[in-house]
VMD Tcl script that draws the C-alpha trace (Angstrom):
set ca {
  {106.31 93.06 99.81}
  {107.87 94.87 96.74}
  {105.79 96.66 94.14}
  {105.42 93.79 91.91}
  {104.84 91.51 93.92}
  {102.12 94.28 95.79}
  {100.77 94.48 92.45}
  {100.11 90.87 91.59}
  {98.61 90.24 94.86}
  {96.19 92.72 94.27}
  {95.40 91.63 90.59}
  {94.68 87.88 92.27}
  {92.33 89.15 94.78}
  {90.12 90.66 92.40}
  {90.07 87.92 89.81}
  {89.27 85.73 92.94}
  {86.76 88.86 94.20}
  {85.22 88.58 90.54}
  {85.52 84.45 90.71}
  {83.55 84.57 93.57}
  {80.93 87.34 93.26}
  {80.16 87.07 89.73}
  {78.63 89.80 87.62}
  {75.91 90.64 89.66}
  {77.96 90.97 93.01}
  {80.38 93.07 91.21}
  {77.34 95.16 90.22}
  {75.84 95.55 93.44}
  {79.19 96.12 94.61}
  {79.50 98.91 92.84}
  {76.94 100.11 92.71}
  {76.78 100.60 96.71}
  {80.07 102.24 96.32}
  {79.32 104.74 94.26}
  {76.12 105.37 96.42}
  {78.10 106.08 99.06}
  {80.57 108.20 97.15}
  {77.80 110.56 95.60}
  {76.43 110.59 99.57}
  {79.60 111.36 100.99}
  {80.43 114.12 98.73}
  {76.59 115.49 99.52}
  {77.17 115.45 103.07}
  {80.29 116.70 103.59}
  {81.45 120.82 103.42}
  {84.11 122.54 104.20}
  {87.69 122.05 103.85}
  {88.07 118.71 105.15}
  {85.59 117.29 102.56}
  {88.09 115.38 101.03}
  {89.71 114.14 103.20}
  {86.41 112.61 104.84}
  {85.59 111.08 101.28}
  {88.39 109.26 101.28}
  {87.89 105.87 101.99}
  {84.66 106.11 99.95}
  {86.68 107.34 96.76}
  {88.72 104.19 97.70}
  {85.77 101.92 97.74}
  {85.12 103.13 93.97}
  {88.74 102.90 92.96}
  {87.97 99.08 93.98}
  {84.62 98.62 92.33}
  {86.20 99.81 89.28}
  {89.33 97.61 89.40}
  {86.58 94.71 89.95}
  {85.04 95.69 86.76}
  {87.82 96.55 84.88}
  {88.53 92.36 85.92}
  {84.76 91.56 84.75}
  {84.49 93.47 81.52}
  {88.15 93.63 80.47}
  {89.45 96.71 77.84}
  {87.20 99.40 77.83}
  {90.33 101.67 75.95}
  {88.06 103.01 73.07}
  {85.26 104.61 75.60}
  {87.83 105.89 77.67}
  {88.97 107.61 74.89}
  {85.64 108.88 73.94}
  {84.99 110.07 77.52}
  {88.72 111.87 77.87}
  {87.96 113.87 74.57}
  {84.09 114.79 76.11}
  {86.67 115.71 79.01}
  {88.75 117.96 76.62}
  {86.27 119.89 75.12}
  {84.51 121.20 78.18}
  {87.63 122.35 79.44}
  {88.51 124.02 76.52}
  {85.14 125.52 76.51}
  {85.36 126.98 80.05}
  {89.48 127.97 78.71}
  {88.07 130.30 76.32}
}
mol new
graphics top color blue
foreach p $ca { graphics top sphere $p radius 0.5 }
foreach p [lrange $ca 0 end-1] q [lrange $ca 1 end] { graphics top cylinder $p $q radius 0.2 }
display resetview
């Protein structure tokens, strides 16, 4: 499967999932994925922490993509979040 076909397949899958799950189902999926990531990060220590939480991160990535399909563009909110991150980074660099 080439990259373009793979991306189209992925987007089609997200759209089908949102159609089946609805807003409440996507909310529940996203909440559960984020809870599992939080638990995984809290429970994992040592050098293998990132490797151990990879599956939870992948679930959160999927949840975020489902939310993107459900909610559409959130560029303005994302830009605001990036500006807040920049302020935090700049404050730590000083």
